[in-house]
C-alpha positions in Angstrom: 8.4 -29.5 31.3 5.2 -30.4 29.6 4.6 -30.0 25.9 2.5 -26.9 26.5 5.2 -25.3 28.5 7.8 -26.2 25.9 5.7 -24.6 23.2 5.1 -21.5 25.3 8.9 -21.2 26.0 9.7 -21.7 22.3 7.1 -19.0 21.4 8.5 -16.6 23.9 12.0 -17.2 22.6 10.8 -16.7 19.1 9.1 -13.4 20.2 12.5 -12.2 21.7 14.3 -13.2 18.6 11.8 -11.3 16.4 12.0 -8.3 18.7 15.8 -8.4 18.5 15.7 -8.7 14.7 13.2 -5.7 14.6 15.6 -3.7 16.7 18.6 -4.6 14.5 16.6 -3.7 11.4 15.6 -0.3 13.0 19.3 0.4 13.8 20.3 -0.6 10.3 17.7 1.7 8.7 18.9 4.5 10.9 22.5 4.0 9.8 21.5 3.8 6.2 19.5 7.1 6.5 22.4 8.8 8.3 24.8 7.5 5.6 22.5 8.9 2.9 22.4 12.3 4.8 26.2 12.3 5.0 26.5 11.5 1.3 24.2 14.3 0.5 26.2 16.7 2.6 29.4 15.5 0.9 27.8 16.2 -2.5 26.8 19.7 -1.3 30.3 20.4 0.0 31.9 19.3 -3.2 29.5 21.5 -5.2 30.4 24.4 -3.0 34.1 23.7 -3.4 33.8 23.5 -7.1 31.8 26.8 -7.2 34.4 28.5 -4.9 37.3 27.2 -7.0 35.7 28.6 -10.1 35.1 32.0 -8.4 38.7 32.0 -7.2 39.9 31.3 -10.8 37.8 34.2 -12.1 39.0 36.5 -9.3 42.6 35.6 -10.0 42.1 36.3 -13.7 40.5 39.6 -12.9 43.3 40.5 -10.5 45.9 39.7 -13.1 44.1 41.8 -15.7 43.9 44.7 -13.2 47.6 44.4 -12.5 48.3 44.5 -16.3 46.1 47.6 -16.7 47.8 49.2 -13.7 51.2 48.7 -15.2 50.0 50.2 -18.5 48.6 53.2 -16.8 51.8 53.7 -14.8 53.9 53.4 -18.0 51.7 56.1 -19.6 51.9 58.4 -16.6 55.7 58.1 -16.7 55.7 58.9 -20.4 53.3 61.9 -19.8 55.5 63.2 -16.9 58.7 62.9 -19.0 56.9 64.8 -21.9 55.8 67.5 -19.5 59.4 67.8 -18.1 60.8 68.0 -21.6 58.4 70.8 -22.5 59.1 72.7 -19.3 62.9 72.4 -19.7 62.8 74.1 -23.1 
C-alpha cells in the first residue's frame, strides 16, 4: 500500500467512525428527548392523581356530612310521627 492509499484508507475509516459517532449521538438525543417526555407525563399523572385524591377526600367529607344530616332528619321524622300518634291516641 502506498502512502496515499494509506492516508485515503485512514480518512475513510475516520469518516466511518465520525458517521458512527453521529448516529450514536442522534440515538442518545432521541433517548434523552423520550426520557424527558416520559418524565413530563409522569409529572402530569402525579398532578392528576393528587387532584383526584383531593376531590375524593372532599367527596367523602360531603358524603359523611350528608349521612349525618340524613340521620338527623330521620330522627326528627320519628319524633314527629311519635308526637302525631300521641295526639291522635288521646
